[in-house]
C-alpha positions in Angstrom: -43.8 1.8 104.5 -46.0 1.0 101.5 -45.1 -0.4 98.3 -45.8 3.1 96.6 -43.2 4.6 99.1 -40.7 1.9 98.3 -41.2 2.4 94.6 -40.8 6.2 94.8 -37.6 5.7 97.1 -36.1 3.3 94.5 -37.0 5.7 91.7 -35.0 8.4 93.4 -32.1 6.2 93.9 -32.1 5.1 90.2 -32.5 8.7 89.1 -29.4 9.7 91.1 -27.3 6.9 89.7 -28.6 7.7 86.2 -27.5 11.4 86.5 -24.2 10.3 87.9 -23.4 8.0 85.1 -24.5 10.8 82.6 -21.9 13.0 84.2 -19.2 10.3 84.1 -20.0 9.6 80.4 -19.7 13.2 79.6 -16.4 13.6 81.4 -15.1 10.5 79.6 -16.2 11.7 76.3 -14.6 15.1 76.7 -11.3 13.5 77.8 -9.5 12.3 74.6 -8.1 9.2 76.3 -11.1 7.3 77.2 -11.6 3.5 77.1 -14.2 2.7 74.5 -15.1 -0.5 76.3 -15.6 1.2 79.6 -17.7 3.9 77.8 -20.0 1.3 76.2 -20.5 -0.6 79.6 -21.5 2.8 81.2 -23.8 3.6 78.5 -25.4 0.1 78.6 -25.9 0.5 82.4 -27.3 3.9 81.9 -29.9 2.3 79.5 -30.7 -0.5 81.8 -31.3 2.1 84.6 -33.7 4.0 82.2 -35.5 0.9 81.4 -35.9 0.0 85.1 -37.0 3.5 85.9 -39.6 3.3 83.2 -41.0 0.0 84.7 -41.2 1.4 88.2 -43.0 4.5 87.1 -45.5 2.2 85.1 -46.1 0.5 88.5 -47.1 3.8 90.0 -49.8 4.4 87.5 -53.1 2.9 88.4 -54.7 0.4 86.0 -57.5 1.9 84.2 -60.3 -0.6 83.4 -61.1 -1.0 79.7 
């Protein structure tokens, strides 16, 4: 397996986790009895995933000489 394939596989895993977190956050927000601390932690994790996804996508783009 190549590095590109590893990165693409990891991107898929992170995308799934990001979507799952989004669904959980939506459910907790709709429920009137949600824990604010838990909600903040989930949102923070979602942002961390987004940042990690962005970094991995940048690794897939070939460097362009200046």
